[in-house]
N, C-alpha and C positions, 0 to 999 in steps of 0.2 A: 670467585664466590662460591660455596657450597650451598647449594639451594635446599638440599634434603636437610641440612643442620639448621637452617632457619625456616623449615616449612611451618612449625607451629605459630611463628610469630606472624607470617604471611597470611596462614588460616585467621587468625585473631584479627588482623587488619583487615580482612574482606569481610568478616563477619560483622566488625564495627561499622564499616562503611554501609554494607546492607541494612543494618539495623537503624542506623542515622536516616538513611533514605526513606525507610518505611515510615517513620514517625513524620519526616518532612512531607510526604504525600498524603498521609492518612487524612488530614483536614482539607484537602483540596477538592472544591465541588466538581460534582460530575459534569461532563461536558455536555451543553445544550444543543439538542438536535435541531438544526435551523432548517431542514427540508424533509418533504414526505418520505416515507419509508420506500424503498425499491420495489418491496412486494406488491404496492398498491399501483393499480394500472387502471387507465381509463377503458381499456379494450374489454370486450366481454370474455368471459372465460372460455378457452380452449382456442381462441382466435390467434393464429400465428401472424406476426408483422411480416410483410413482404416488401422488400426494396426492389424497384423496377429501374434498371440504368439504361436508358435509350440514348445510345451514343454510337457514332460509326468508329469502326477500328481505323487505326493510323496505317497507312502504306509502309513499305519500307523505306520510300523515299522520304517520307515525312518524319518518320522515326530518327533518319540519318540527320535531317536538319535540326533536331531537337539539341539544346545546349547540354552538354554532359557536367 
């Protein structure tokens, strides 16, 4: 099939599909936001959250016993 020969038909088909999808989604309601915005925080301004991990490291023998 010679694509260059049928390029006009392909272009018109794509334009028709895009136009139909535009009209199909034009009346769709906007999505409802069900959660608080991410910018709102209970922390005071300028405070940086800190995560502290208090656990001991595994030895080489303990790591070797872990299933892989």
